[in-house]
N, C-alpha and C positions, 0 to 999 in steps of 0.2 A: 235103386234109385236113391239119390241123395237130394233132399229138399229142405225148405225152411219149416217143415212140420206143421202144417195146418190141417184141421179136420173139416175145413169148409172150402167152398169154391171149387174151381176146376182142379186145383192141386190136391184138394181132399179127395175128389172123385178119382183122379189119376192114381193117388196113393192106394185107394181101395182096390182099384183095378189091378195094380201091380201086385199087391198083397194077395188078392184072390187068385192070381196066376201062379203063385208060389215063389215069386221073386223077392229078393231082399229089399227092404226099404229102411233108410236111415233118415231120421229127422234131426234137425239142428235148430234149437229154439232159444231165444233169449228169455231170461228169467221173467221179465215183465209180461210176456205173452203166456208163459206157462201159468202164471198167477191168474190170468183171465180164463184159464181152463180151455185153451184152444188147441191143446196137444192132441194128436191122433193117438188113440189107445191101442192100436194093433201093430205098431212098428216093431221091426226086429231090434232096433236100437234107437234111443233118444239121447241126444247130447244137449245138455243145458249150458248155455254160455251167458256171459254177463250182459252183452249188448248186441245191437244189430251189426256193428262193425265186425265183432268177433264171429258172429254167425256167418257173415259173408266170407270172411277170411277162412273159416273152417270148411265151408262148402267148396270154396275155390281150391283148397288143397286136396279134397277128396274126389272131385268129379273127374270123369273121363270126357264127357261132352256137356257143354252148357247149353241147354235147350230152353228157349222161351216159347211157351204156348201163349195164346191170347190172354192178356192180363193188363194190369194197371201200372201205376208208377213204381211199385215195388219190383215188379218183373223187369221193368226197364233199368232200374237201378242195379239189380243183380247182374244182368247180362252186360250192362255197360262196364261194370267193374271187371268182369271176367274178360271182356274184350280189351280193356286197358292193360290187363296182365299180359295178354298176348303181345300187344304192341310194344311193351317194354321188356319182353323176353322172359317173363316169369312163368309163362305157360305156353304149351303148344297144343292144348286141347281145343277142339273146334267150338265156336259159338254159332248156334243155329237158331233162327227164328222160324217156327212153324207157322206159316202165313196162311192159315185157314180162312177161307172166304175173303181173301185179300185184306185181312185185318192189319197187316204191317206194311201195306203198299206205300203209304206216305212216309213211313220211317225209312224204308229202303230207298225211296227217292231222295230223302234228306241226306242219307249217307253218300249217294251219288253226287248230290249238290256240293257236299263237303269236298269231294275230289275235284269237281269243276272249279271251285273257288280257292283251291290250294290249301285247305285246312286238313286234308287227309290224303295220304299217298295212295296210289292205286294198289300197291302191294298190300298195304294195311286194309284197304277196302275189300280186297279179295279174301281176306281171312274171315270175314263176316258173311255167313251164308243165310239165304232165305229160301225155304222150300215150301211148296204149296200143298203137300199131302204126305201121308204116312209112308207110301211106297218110295217116294223120292227121299224122304228122311232116312229110311232104312238103307237105301243104296248109298247115300252120302256117308252115313256113319260107318258102314262096312268098308268104305273106300279109305278110311284112315287106318294106317298100319299099326299104330300104337294102341289101338283099342281092342 
């Protein structure tokens, strides 16, 4: 797992779970957050970068799948940038929203509205996936040949 390296919130819990399962976890954190002592202390690897832009850039280069679990503006910012990379041909890795308890329903409808209004092509819209559970997520990830 590659993530922005927090030890709090859902991502902190997810990192703990992945670590406890014996899988590798890489954190990428900007200096100013490290100085606030928000770094997870059990990672396999921690990369410190200068700023948030470099953090996203580094994560986008390393990931196989960009997954958004329910979160806030930072989550949306990260997956929006990953999705933009797909649209301009800089990435072929999937962007997936884990839509637990319909958390991302309005966002999914908004992307559909972008297609209706001509701001997003249907081809590009189909590159952005929404799944409602872990089994569906697992099947979708396994369907990608490059992963």
